[in-house]
Structure formats: structure tokens, C-alpha cells
C-alpha angles and dihedrals in degrees: 000000000000123000111232127180094258093057092048091050093049091048091052092045091051091050091049092051091048092050092047092048092050091049091049095049094045092052096244090128096049095098089054099041100040109026110191121206115247115272116269110247122193111242119220109233123185113251113263117249111254113258114243111251120251112257091243098052097082091070092055095056118088113244114265113248114234113207114234113254113241116247111263120211110207115232120217096214103043131040116241097231098066091047091055091048092050093050095053098063092043091055093049095050125195118317115222112233121239121221117225097173128024110170126175119189124210091255091058100256114141133205118192123182131171148112132291137159112307113276091000123149110245120200128187112213135188100200101308096335116106109227099176144335140196141164119254117237126248089274092049097250118138140176127196122190113185114234094211120043116237120252117243112279144081119309134182105207119195 
């Protein structure tokens, strides 16, 4: 069978169609056929300096109400300042931490990160067993990485 130019052309055209079809099906042509715009990323901008108020705006604002201070009876045995400091934390109560990241690897190691009250002690418990603890930073952020990986099984972490 002799090779003539028509047969060579048809063979090359068939190979080109096969290569293009394979590229299309495999997704190699997706960036060219369906261009997607770049992802929108939030830009960090420095906070704008507050504008100075106009001299006439103070008159338009309603006066701020100042709550009346409760009458304090001095005690002869205990100073008033420690009593006021002790009452403030009791009124606020404990703040439950929130978990932003809880990651468990296949080998059982765990990373937990989140937010709690500033300078609060954060403990990770499995039932009554203490798994790890740390102290939150001044901004309330904390990270706990367990020293010993957990064994396979079901856990309820609090």
C-alpha cells in the first residue's frame, strides 16, 4: 500500500482530533475555554483617622445620662476596694470559649485553636479526663496541641 499525501494528511488530522479530544475530556483546556476571574481577596486597609467634630455638633447631641452611683456603706472590718473588685468578676461569669480550628490527624494528634476570655485558663476534657490546657493571651486567642496522640475510638471533647 503506497503512502500518498492525502493519506498522510488524514492520518495527521485524525491524530490532532484525538489529542484535542483527550485534552478537552481531561480538563487541560478548561483554563482556556472557561477563564475564571481571580478570587476576590479582602485587602487590609489601615483604619482611617477619625475626623475632628465640627465645633457646632456638641449642641446637637443629647446629653449622656450618668447612672447614679449606689450608696456605699463603709465597713469597719473590710476595705471597700477589694469588695468592688471581687463583685466585678462574679457578675461577668465565665465566658465559654469558641473553637475556630479543631484538626485531628490520622495518627491521633490534635490541634485546637480559638478564642476565650482574655488571660483565661482553657482546658480540653474528654469526659473528666484532662487532655490539655493553656492560658489564653491578652486578646483571648489560644492554641492547644496535645502532647500524646489519641488512640482510635469515639471521644466527646469539651
